C-alpha positions in Angstrom: 11.8 12.1 -0.7 14.2 14.9 -1.8 16.7 13.9 -4.5 19.7 14.4 -2.2 18.3 12.0 0.3 17.4 9.5 -2.3 21.0 9.7 -3.7 22.5 9.3 -0.2 20.3 6.3 0.5 21.2 4.7 -2.9 24.9 5.4 -2.2 24.7 3.9 1.3 23.0 0.8 -0.1 25.3 0.1 -3.0 28.6 1.2 -1.4 28.3 0.8 2.3 25.8 -2.1 2.4 23.4 -0.4 4.7 19.6 -0.9 4.3 17.9 1.3 1.7 15.0 3.5 2.8 11.6 2.5 1.6 9.0 5.1 0.8 5.4 4.4 2.1 2.0 5.4 0.8 -1.4 4.6 2.2 -4.9 5.7 1.4 -8.5 5.0 1.8 -11.0 5.4 -1.1 -14.6 4.7 -2.0 -15.0 1.8 -4.6 -17.4 2.4 -7.4 -20.7 0.7 -6.5 -20.7 -1.4 -9.7 -17.2 -2.7 -9.3 -17.1 -6.2 -11.0 -15.4 -8.9 -9.0 -13.6 -10.0 -12.2 -12.3 -6.5 -12.7 -11.1 -6.4 -9.1 -9.3 -9.7 -9.7 -7.5 -8.2 -12.7 -6.5 -5.2 -10.7 -4.9 -7.4 -8.0 -3.1 -9.6 -10.6 -1.7 -6.6 -12.4 -0.7 -4.9 -9.2 1.1 -7.9 -7.9 3.0 -8.2 -11.2 4.0 -4.5 -11.2 4.9 -4.6 -7.5 7.0 -7.8 -7.8 8.9 -6.3 -10.8 9.6 -3.0 -9.0 10.3 -4.0 -5.4 6.9 -2.8 -4.0 5.2 -4.6 -1.2 2.0 -4.0 0.7 -1.6 -5.0 1.5 -5.0 -4.1 0.0 -8.1 -4.4 2.1 -11.6 -4.2 0.7 -14.9 -4.3 2.5 -17.2 -4.3 -0.6 -17.4 -0.5 -0.6 -14.1 1.0 0.6 -10.5 0.2 -0.3 -7.7 0.6 2.2 -4.2 0.1 0.9 -0.7 0.4 2.3 2.4 0.0 0.0 6.1 0.6 0.4 9.1 0.4 -1.8 11.7 2.4 -3.7 10.8 6.1 -4.3 10.4 5.9 -8.1 8.3 2.7 -7.9 6.0 4.2 -5.2 5.6 7.4 -7.3 4.6 5.3 -10.3 2.2 3.1 -8.2 0.7 6.2 -6.6 0.1 7.7 -10.1 -1.7 4.5 -11.2 -3.8 4.3 -8.1 -4.9 7.9 -8.2 -5.7 7.7 -11.9 -7.8 4.5 -11.5 -11.4 4.7 -12.6 -12.4 2.0 -10.1 -12.6 4.3 -7.0 -13.2 7.9 -5.9 -12.7 10.1 -2.9 -9.1 9.1 -2.2 -7.9 10.2 1.2 -4.2 9.9 1.6 -3.1 8.6 5.0 0.7 8.3 4.5 2.6 10.0 1.7 6.4 9.4 1.4 7.2 8.4 5.0 10.6 6.6 4.9 11.2 3.3 6.6 14.3 1.1 6.7 12.4 -2.2 6.8 9.3 -3.5 5.1 6.2 -4.1 7.2 4.8 -6.4 4.5 8.0 -7.5 2.8 6.8 -10.9 1.8 3.7 -9.8 -0.1 3.9 -8.2 -3.5 0.3 -7.3 -2.7 -1.5 -9.1 0.1 -5.3 -8.9 -0.4 -8.1 -9.4 2.1 -11.8 -9.1 1.5 -13.3 -7.8 4.8 -16.7 -8.7 6.2 -16.9 -5.7 8.5 -18.8 -2.6 7.3 -16.8 0.5 6.4 -18.0 2.7 9.2 -16.6 0.4 11.9 -13.5 -0.5 9.9 -12.6 3.1 9.1 -12.0 4.0 12.8 -9.8 0.9 13.2 -7.4 1.8 10.3 -7.3 5.5 10.7 -4.8 6.0 13.6 -2.8 9.2 13.5 0.7 7.8 13.6 2.5 5.7 11.1 3.4 2.8 13.4 -0.2 2.5 14.5 -1.5 2.5 11.0 1.0 -0.2 9.8 0.0 -2.2 12.9 -3.7 -1.9 12.1 -3.2 -3.0 8.5 -1.1 -5.9 9.7 -3.8 -7.0 12.3 -6.5 -6.9 9.7 -4.4 -8.7 7.1 -3.5 -11.4 9.7 -7.1 -12.5 9.6 -6.6 -14.1 6.2 -4.5 -17.0 5.0 -5.0 -16.0 1.4 -2.1 -13.6 1.3 
């Protein structure tokens, strides 16, 4: 998001009381084959802490081989989270699906990080969560996340 737009959104939020824009980031990546479940639990706990402290919300889906994640929040927090995600040693082959798309309301606003372990294999799941437009992608993430009460 350009600095001028970020400033304008911040001004509108603090002075005019209008909703602040949220920046969105979504990706799919290949998990390392030897990813330990305890290590995955640590990632989730740490991410939830970071997200709660920085106003980031979203959902992480994992099918045992592939990660799918959608997050949204303030520009600086998403930039920081994105840096952490892309530097992580727990996955490779990151394919960015959404990068910086602004929204005025959160799709997953009640979850610091919803998590769902999926039973479906990656090849069938990938087609489901790879729609071309933002609204369809958010809807697909929401539909998959709705399968779980563990959020």
